[in-house]
C-alpha positions as CSV (number, residue, x, y, z in Angstrom):
1,X,0.6,-7.2,-5.6
2,X,-2.3,-9.6,-6.2
3,X,0.2,-12.4,-6.0
4,X,1.9,-11.1,-2.9
5,X,-1.7,-10.9,-1.0
6,X,-2.6,-14.4,-2.2
7,X,0.6,-15.9,-1.1
8,X,-0.3,-14.9,2.5
9,X,-3.2,-17.1,2.1
10,X,-5.6,-14.2,2.6
11,X,-8.8,-13.8,0.4
12,X,-8.6,-10.2,-0.4
13,X,-11.7,-8.7,-1.8
14,X,-10.2,-5.2,-2.4
15,X,-6.5,-4.1,-2.9
16,X,-5.6,-0.6,-3.0
17,X,-2.2,1.0,-3.9
18,X,-1.4,5.1,-3.3
19,X,1.7,7.2,-2.9
20,X,2.2,9.7,-0.2
21,X,4.8,12.2,-0.1
22,X,7.9,11.7,2.2
23,X,7.2,11.9,5.9
24,X,3.4,11.8,5.4
25,X,1.0,9.1,6.8
26,X,-0.9,7.0,4.5
27,X,-3.8,9.4,5.5
28,X,-2.4,11.6,2.7
29,X,-2.0,9.0,0.2
30,X,-4.5,9.3,-2.8
31,X,-3.6,12.8,-4.4
32,X,0.2,12.5,-4.5
33,X,2.0,11.1,-7.6
34,X,5.8,10.7,-7.2
35,X,8.0,12.1,-10.2
36,X,10.5,9.1,-9.7
37,X,13.6,11.3,-10.0
38,X,16.8,10.2,-8.8
39,X,16.9,10.7,-5.0
40,X,13.4,11.1,-4.4
41,X,11.7,9.7,-1.5
42,X,8.1,8.8,-1.1
43,X,5.9,6.3,0.6
44,X,3.8,3.4,-0.9
45,X,0.6,2.5,0.6
46,X,-1.0,-0.7,0.1
47,X,-4.5,-1.3,1.6
48,X,-6.1,-4.7,1.6
49,X,-9.7,-5.6,2.6
50,X,-10.2,-9.1,4.0
51,X,-12.6,-11.4,5.2
52,X,-11.3,-12.7,8.4
53,X,-12.4,-16.4,9.3
54,X,-14.4,-17.1,12.2
55,X,-15.7,-13.7,12.7
56,X,-19.4,-13.4,12.7
57,X,-21.2,-12.9,9.5
58,X,-22.3,-9.3,10.5
59,X,-18.6,-8.4,10.6
60,X,-18.2,-8.1,6.7
61,X,-14.5,-7.2,6.2
62,X,-11.5,-5.4,8.0
63,X,-8.9,-3.5,6.2
64,X,-5.1,-3.5,6.9
65,X,-2.7,-0.9,5.4
66,X,1.0,-1.3,5.1
67,X,3.3,1.9,4.5
68,X,6.6,1.3,2.8
69,X,9.1,4.2,2.4
70,X,10.8,4.4,-1.0
71,X,14.2,6.2,-2.0
72,X,15.1,6.3,-5.5
73,X,18.7,5.6,-6.1
74,X,20.6,9.1,-6.9
75,X,22.7,7.3,-9.3
76,X,20.1,5.8,-11.7
77,X,20.1,7.5,-14.8
78,X,17.0,8.8,-16.1
């Protein structure tokens, strides 16, 4: 995950990964843990805190959150 952030030429000060139940937003992420069973659907939430160039120094950092819906293949064994 860190490599993906660095690949975007963004200096990340903090990267957080959390899971959320299917249909829920990233606000619900954190306490959920997927079972990784065939056919299961859940969201992966990645929050990155970045320092944005050219913003005044009193603006410490901003956060961006991406939500990605994952469905485990029903035909995966185990």
